[in-house]
C-alpha positions in Angstrom: 6.1 -14.3 12.0 8.5 -11.4 11.8 9.5 -10.4 15.3 10.1 -6.9 14.2 6.8 -6.5 12.5 5.1 -7.9 15.5 6.9 -5.3 17.5 5.4 -2.6 15.3 1.9 -3.7 16.2 2.8 -4.3 19.8 3.8 -0.7 20.1 0.4 0.1 18.7 -1.0 -1.8 21.8 -2.2 -4.7 19.7 -3.1 -8.0 21.3 -3.3 -10.9 18.8 -6.8 -12.2 18.4 -7.7 -15.9 18.9 -8.2 -17.9 15.8 -12.0 -17.8 16.3 -11.9 -14.0 15.8 -12.1 -14.7 12.1 -14.5 -17.6 12.3 -12.0 -20.4 11.7 -12.9 -23.1 9.1 -9.5 -24.8 8.8 -8.4 -28.3 8.0 -4.9 -29.7 7.7 -2.6 -27.4 5.6 -2.1 -28.5 2.0 1.3 -28.3 0.3 2.0 -25.0 -1.2 5.1 -25.9 -3.2 3.4 -26.4 -6.5 0.4 -25.1 -8.4 -3.0 -24.4 -6.8 -4.5 -27.4 -8.4 -2.6 -29.5 -5.8 -4.7 -28.1 -3.0 -7.4 -30.3 -1.3 -10.9 -30.4 -2.7 -13.8 -28.7 -1.0 -15.9 -30.8 1.4 -19.3 -29.0 1.2 -22.3 -31.2 0.4 -23.5 -31.5 -3.2 -25.6 -28.5 -4.1 -24.6 -26.6 -1.0 -22.8 -23.3 -1.3 -19.5 -23.1 0.5 -19.2 -20.4 3.2 -16.1 -18.2 2.4 -14.6 -15.7 4.8 -12.4 -12.8 3.7 -10.3 -10.8 6.1 -9.3 -7.2 5.5 -9.0 -4.0 7.6 -11.9 -1.6 8.3 -12.1 1.2 5.7 -14.4 2.1 2.9 -13.0 -0.4 0.4 -13.6 -3.3 2.8 -17.2 -2.2 3.2 -17.5 -2.0 -0.6 -16.0 -5.5 -1.0 -18.7 -6.8 1.3 -21.4 -5.1 -0.8 -19.9 -6.4 -4.0 -19.4 -10.0 -2.7 -23.1 -10.2 -1.7 -23.8 -10.4 -5.5 -21.6 -13.5 -6.0 -23.8 -16.6 -6.6 -21.1 -19.2 -6.2 -20.7 -19.0 -2.5 -21.8 -17.3 0.7 -19.1 -14.7 1.2 -18.5 -12.9 4.5 -16.0 -10.0 4.6 -14.5 -9.4 8.0 -13.3 -5.8 8.3 -11.1 -5.7 11.4 -9.5 -2.6 12.9 -6.3 -1.7 11.1 -4.1 -2.4 14.1 -5.5 -5.9 14.3 -5.2 -6.8 10.6 -1.7 -8.2 10.5 -1.7 -9.9 13.9 -5.1 -11.5 13.2 -4.0 -12.7 9.8 -0.7 -14.2 10.9 -2.0 -15.6 14.2 -4.6 -17.5 12.2 -1.9 -18.7 9.8 0.2 -20.0 12.7 -2.9 -21.9 14.0 -3.6 -23.2 10.5 -7.0 -21.6 10.4 -8.9 -18.4 9.9 -10.2 -16.8 6.7 -10.3 -18.6 3.4 -9.2 -15.5 1.5 -6.8 -13.0 2.9 -6.1 -9.4 1.8 -2.5 -8.6 2.5 -0.2 -5.6 2.2 2.2 -6.1 -0.7 5.1 -6.3 1.8 3.6 -9.3 3.6 3.8 -11.6 0.6 7.4 -12.8 1.2 6.6 -13.7 4.8 3.3 -15.5 3.9 4.9 -17.5 1.1 8.0 -18.6 2.9 5.8 -19.6 5.9 3.7 -21.8 3.6 0.5 -19.9 4.5 -0.9 -19.1 1.0 -1.5 -21.2 -2.1 0.5 -20.6 -5.3 -1.8 -19.2 -8.0 0.5 -19.1 -11.0 -1.3 -21.8 -13.0 -4.7 -20.6 -11.9 -3.9 -17.0 -13.0 -2.5 -18.2 -16.4 -5.9 -19.9 -17.1 -8.3 -17.5 -15.4 -6.9 -14.0 -15.1 -6.1 -11.6 -18.0 -2.7 -10.7 -16.6 -1.8 -8.7 -19.7 -4.5 -6.2 -18.8 -3.0 -5.5 -15.3 -0.6 -2.7 -14.5 2.5 -4.9 -14.3 4.0 -3.2 -11.2 0.8 -4.1 -9.4 0.8 -7.7 -10.6 4.3 -8.1 -9.2 3.9 -6.2 -6.0 0.7 -7.9 -4.9 1.6 -11.5 -5.5 5.0 -12.3 -7.0 7.6 -14.1 -4.9 10.5 -14.4 -5.1 11.0 -11.1 -6.9 11.2 -11.6 -10.7 10.3 -15.3 -10.4 7.0 -15.1 -12.2 5.5 -17.2 -9.5 2.3 -15.7 -8.0 0.5 -16.0 -4.7 -1.9 -13.1 -4.9 -3.9 -11.0 -7.3 -4.4 -7.3 -7.2 -7.5 -6.3 -5.3 -7.2 -2.6 -4.3 -4.8 -0.5 -6.2 -3.4 2.7 -4.6 -0.8 5.3 -5.0 -0.2 8.9 -3.8 -2.5 11.8 -4.5 -1.9 15.6 -4.4 -4.8 17.5 -2.9 -4.6 21.2 -3.0 -6.7 24.4 -2.2 -7.8 25.4 -5.7 -9.1 28.8 -4.5 -5.7 29.7 -3.0 -3.9 28.4 -6.1 -6.1 30.5 -8.4 -5.6 33.6 -6.3 -1.9 33.1 -6.4 -1.8 32.4 -10.1 -0.5 28.8 -9.5 -1.1 25.7 -11.5 -0.7 22.2 -9.9 3.1 21.7 -9.7 4.8 19.6 -12.3 8.0 19.0 -10.3 8.9 18.7 -6.6 11.0 21.8 -6.9 8.0 23.8 -8.1 5.9 22.3 -5.3 8.4 23.4 -2.7 8.4 26.9 -4.1 4.6 27.0 -3.8 4.6 25.6 -0.3 7.2 28.2 0.8 5.1 30.9 -0.7 2.0 29.9 1.3 4.0 29.3 4.5 5.3 32.9 4.3 1.9 34.4 3.3 -0.9 35.7 5.4 -3.6 33.8 3.5 -3.0 30.4 5.2 -0.7 29.1 8.0 1.1 26.2 6.2 2.2 25.2 2.8 2.4 21.4 2.7 1.7 18.3 4.8 2.1 14.6 4.5 2.4 11.5 6.7 6.0 12.3 7.9 5.9 10.1 11.0 9.0 8.0 11.3 8.1 6.2 14.5 8.1 2.4 14.2 4.5 2.5 15.3 3.6 4.4 12.1 4.4 1.4 10.0 5.8 2.7 6.6 4.4 6.2 6.5 7.7 8.2 6.3 9.2 5.7 4.0 6.4 5.8 1.4 6.2 9.6 1.6 10.0 9.9 0.9 10.6 7.0 -1.5 8.7 8.6 -4.4 10.8 11.7 -3.8 14.0 9.7 -3.9 13.0 7.8 -7.0 12.0 11.0 -8.8 15.3 12.6 -7.9 17.0 9.6 -9.6 17.8 7.6 -6.5 17.2 3.9 -5.7 16.7 2.0 -2.4 18.8 -1.1 -3.5 19.8 -3.3 -6.4 17.2 -6.1 -6.4 19.5 -8.1 -8.7 22.4 -8.2 -6.4 20.8 -7.2 -3.0 23.4 -4.4 -2.7 22.2 -1.5 -0.5 25.4 0.3 0.6 26.6 2.7 -2.0 23.1 2.8 -3.5 20.8 4.0 -0.7 23.4 6.5 0.5 23.9 8.0 -2.9 24.1 11.7 -3.9 20.7 11.5 -5.5 19.1 10.2 -2.3 21.0 12.9 -0.3 19.4 15.5 -2.5 16.0 13.9 -1.8 16.5 14.0 2.0 17.7 17.6 1.9 14.7 18.5 -0.3 12.3 16.7 2.1 13.8 18.6 5.1 13.1 21.9 3.4 9.6 20.8 2.5 9.0 19.7 6.0 9.6 23.3 7.2 6.5 24.5 5.3 4.2 22.2 7.3 2.2 22.5 10.6 3.8 22.4 14.0 4.1 18.8 15.1 4.0 17.3 11.6 6.9 15.1 12.4 4.3 12.9 14.1 1.7 13.2 11.3 0.0 10.0 10.2 -3.0 9.8 7.8 -5.7 11.4 10.0 -3.5 14.4 10.8 -2.7 14.9 7.1 -6.3 14.9 6.1 -7.1 17.2 9.0 -4.5 19.7 8.1 -6.1 20.3 4.7 -9.8 19.9 5.7 -9.4 22.3 8.7 -8.1 25.0 6.4 -4.6 25.3 8.0 -2.6 23.8 5.0 -2.6 24.6 1.3 -1.8 21.1 0.0 -0.8 17.6 0.9 0.1 14.2 -0.5 -1.6 11.1 0.8 -3.0 7.8 -0.5 -5.9 7.9 -2.9 -7.6 5.5 -0.5 -8.3 8.5 1.7 -9.7 10.5 -1.1 -13.3 10.1 0.1 -12.4 12.1 3.2 -11.8 15.2 1.1 -15.1 15.2 -0.8 -17.3 14.7 2.2 -18.6 18.2 3.2 -19.8 16.9 6.6 -16.3 15.9 7.6 -14.1 18.3 5.5 -14.9 21.9 5.9 -12.8 22.9 2.9 -14.2 20.2 0.6 -15.7 22.7 -1.9 -12.3 24.4 -2.3 -10.2 21.3 -2.9 -8.9 19.9 -6.2 -6.7 16.9 -7.1 -3.6 16.4 -9.1 -0.8 14.0 -9.9 2.0 14.0 -7.4 4.9 15.6 -9.2 8.2 14.1 -10.3 11.6 15.6 -10.8 14.3 14.2 -13.1 12.1 11.1 -13.2 8.4 10.7 -12.4 7.8 7.8 -10.0 5.1 7.4 -7.4 4.9 5.1 -4.4 2.7 2.0 -4.9 0.2 1.2 -2.2 -2.8 -1.1 -2.2 -3.2 -4.8 -1.5 -3.7 -8.2 -3.2 -6.0 -11.1 -2.4 -4.6 -14.5 -1.7 -6.0 -18.0 -0.9 -5.1 -19.3 2.5 -3.3 -22.6 2.6 -5.7 -23.7 5.3 -9.0 -23.2 3.6 -11.4 -26.1 3.2 -12.5 -24.6 -0.1 -9.5 -23.9 -2.3 -11.3 -24.3 -5.6 -14.3 -22.2 -4.4 -11.9 -19.5 -3.2 -10.1 -19.4 -6.6 -13.5 -19.3 -8.4 -14.4 -16.3 -6.3 -11.2 -14.5 -7.3 -11.8 -15.3 -11.0 -15.2 -13.7 -10.7 -13.9 -10.7 -8.7 -11.1 -10.0 -11.2 -13.3 -10.2 -14.3 -13.7 -6.9 -16.2 -17.4 -6.6 -15.6 -17.1 -7.1 -11.8 -14.1 -4.8 -11.7 -16.3 -2.1 -13.3 -18.8 -2.7 -10.5 -15.9 -2.4 -8.0 -15.0 0.9 -9.5 -18.6 2.2 -9.2 -18.4 1.3 -5.5 -15.2 3.4 -5.1 -12.7 0.6 -5.5 -9.4 1.1 -7.4 -8.8 -1.5 -10.0 -5.4 -2.5 -11.3 -6.8 -3.4 -14.7 -5.8 -1.0 -17.4 -9.1 -1.4 -19.3 -11.0 -0.5 -16.2 -8.9 2.5 -15.4 -9.5 3.8 -19.0 -13.3 3.3 -18.7 -15.8 6.1 -18.3 -17.3 4.1 -15.4 -14.1 4.4 -13.5 -13.3 8.0 -14.4 -16.7 9.2 -13.5 -16.9 7.4 -10.1 -15.2 10.2 -8.1 -13.6 13.6 -8.8 -10.1 12.1 -8.2 -10.5 8.9 -10.3 -9.2 10.5 -13.5 -6.1 11.5 -11.7 -5.7 8.0 -10.3 -6.0 6.5 -13.8 -2.9 8.5 -14.8 -1.0 8.2 -11.5 -1.2 4.5 -11.2 0.8 4.0 -14.3 3.8 5.6 -12.6 4.0 3.3 -9.5 6.9 1.5 -8.0 7.2 -0.6 -4.9 10.0 -1.4 -2.5 11.1 -4.8 -1.1 8.5 -7.5 -0.5 11.0 -9.7 1.2 10.3 -11.5 4.5 12.8 -9.1 6.0 10.6 -6.1 5.0 9.9 -5.1 8.6 13.5 -5.3 9.7 14.6 -3.3 6.6 11.9 -0.7 7.2 12.7 0.0 10.8 16.0 1.9 10.3 14.7 3.7 7.2 11.7 5.0 9.2 13.8 6.0 12.2 16.7 7.8 10.6 14.7 9.4 7.8 12.4 10.8 10.4 15.3 12.3 12.3 16.9 13.7 9.2 13.8 15.2 7.6 12.8 16.9 10.9 16.2 18.4 11.3 17.5 16.2 14.2 20.2 14.3 12.2 22.6 15.1 9.5 21.1 13.8 6.2 24.2 12.0 5.0 24.8 10.4 8.4 21.2 9.2 8.3 21.6 7.7 4.8 24.9 6.0 5.8 23.3 4.5 8.9 20.3 3.2 7.1 22.5 1.7 4.3 24.8 0.0 6.8 22.0 -1.5 9.0 20.0 -2.6 6.0 23.0 -4.2 4.3 23.7 -6.2 7.5 20.1 -7.5 7.6 20.2 -8.5 3.9 23.7 -10.1 4.1 22.7 -12.1 7.2 19.5 -13.3 5.5 21.0 -14.0 2.1 24.7 -14.9 2.5 24.7 -16.4 -1.0 23.0 -13.5 -2.7 19.4 -13.2 -4.1 17.0 -15.9 -3.2 15.8 -16.6 -6.7 
């Protein structure tokens, strides 16, 4: 378990659950060095359905997965939706005890840690035989399950796609004669107009929080700006960070973000997701970027006073058009008694027909055929925007050192964007600390 990632959740006042919190059904761990067919056979009686447990965190997609899984006839499936703050510690505490859920939904950045710890089964051969990988958005296929990077070895399959959404006050935009911005520069100009106007208090909000307790919020908000301004976080082929992260392109992206930050509400340096939703729904802010997974909050009139005035658009680009990848994949625990039954469930879940049912329940598929379907596009007012946006996604490192690399990026970006640190000094500090982490972990270069 990463000590630094554990620290993140400790700051959030998390206490790791006992293995029984997930209803452990573990046996001795199988080898995970080869294909999934090497896993042990299930031990349920002939004709008896296996009982499968899935762990995820409590939000609408988890509830939808429970509803969808009830239709599966091959096993009795229970979906445990734990509080977000307990999701990582419960999952990895169960791993350490060689127990817990049969199927685990993990953030893309956890894959490296789970694989190197031997906690999940390799699914490469299974996917080749049972999953139409050509129909998946390739960035999602890699982010949610490939390790090491570019190895074409897979330990997870995309479950819930996600990326960033632009939500805006269509009534105010129409009155001002604005169209949804096509570039970040245009968005800044619009945000500055609203900030200086007497029609609304603020121009733009997002999850700017750079505190370690906010996980990756600042980083994911800023990364897509950096990529769109032509910058990069590192060279994944050489593991070089210095000279790349602290580049002129990234400096322009930090300076831009600092100007955009000024158009937001007071206290937005500490904004996480709830505060971002609240800024728009309360009527204080003209637009915001946030994950599509929170889209339902904006169309619920009982919880969002401005819901009738809101519209959705693709987050803009600049010299390039790149959006931050979010979402999660589903993996098979190395400690399940039912490896084949678990993989059979994934094969059913990832089939096109079931993915269309997933879309109808509000889920975001990573299958291109599903994204192009009328079923998906008609499911919510923002789904057509998602179908276009998700083709622009990019992820950052999914190495076991993810949490260690994230900590300085969150801290110093937060200080620079909020005006408390010189932008170039912030980039130089991040690059130096991240390079030291990578060099210590990989003295001989890339792991693959």
